[in-house]
N, C-alpha and C positions, 0 to 999 in steps of 0.2 A: 405777792412775792414768792411764796412757796410754790405756787402753780408754775411760775416762770422757771424756777429752778428745776422743778420736776420735769417740765417739758424739755429743758436743756439736757437733762440726764437721759430722758428717753431718746432724744435725737442722737446723742453720743453713743448710746448703747446700740441703736439701730445701725449706725455707721460702723461700729466695731464688729457687730455680728456679720455685716455684709463683707467686711474685710476678712473675717475669719472664714467665711464660706469660700471666698476666692482662694485663700491660702490652702484650705483643705482640698479644693479642686486641683490645685497645682501639685500638691503632695501626692494625691492619688494618681494623677497623670504621670508623675515621675516614677511611682512604684510600678505602674503598668508598663513603663518603658517608653511612653509617649512623650510629647513635648508639652510643657505647660502652656496655657492660653496666652500668657504675656510674651512668650518666646516665639509665637507664630509670626511669620512675615506678614506684613500688612500691605500687600499689593505693590511693594517696592521692587524695583528691578534687582535681580540677583547679581548682574554684572555691573561693575562700576563704570561710569562713563569715561571715555578716553580723555586724558588731560589735554587741555589746549596748550599749544606751544606759545610761550610768551616771547615777545620780541626782546632782543638784547641790544642795548645801546652801546655804541662805542664811547670811549672816554671823552672824545670831543663833544659828542651829542649830550652826554650827561652834563658836562660843563656848561654847554650852551643853554640847556633846559634849566639848570640851577640858577644861572645868571638871570634868565628871563623871569623865573619865579620870584627871585629876590627882588627884582625891580617891580614886579606886580604887587607884592605884598608891601613894599615900601610905599608905593603909590596909594594903596588901599589904606594904609595907616595914616598917611597925610590927609586923605579925604575924611577919614573917620575923626581925626583930631579936630578938623575944622568945624564939623557939625556939632561937636559937644560944647 
């Protein structure tokens, strides 16, 4: 039991020391005027992709789709209630 607790403490200490090294590296980078390693871009594009235009439905189209989906779900619920 004592060995398990000792091992857990060792692992926790190792993790905390690793985190401390990372933080110290970031602090020194900031003091030098550079960027910390966590703030470096990771191969992502600098420019955001252009937004896709979304289609806009007319009032009649929305109403027609609404009615169609209501009928669809009503039919789905009927089928579902029969199988139970």
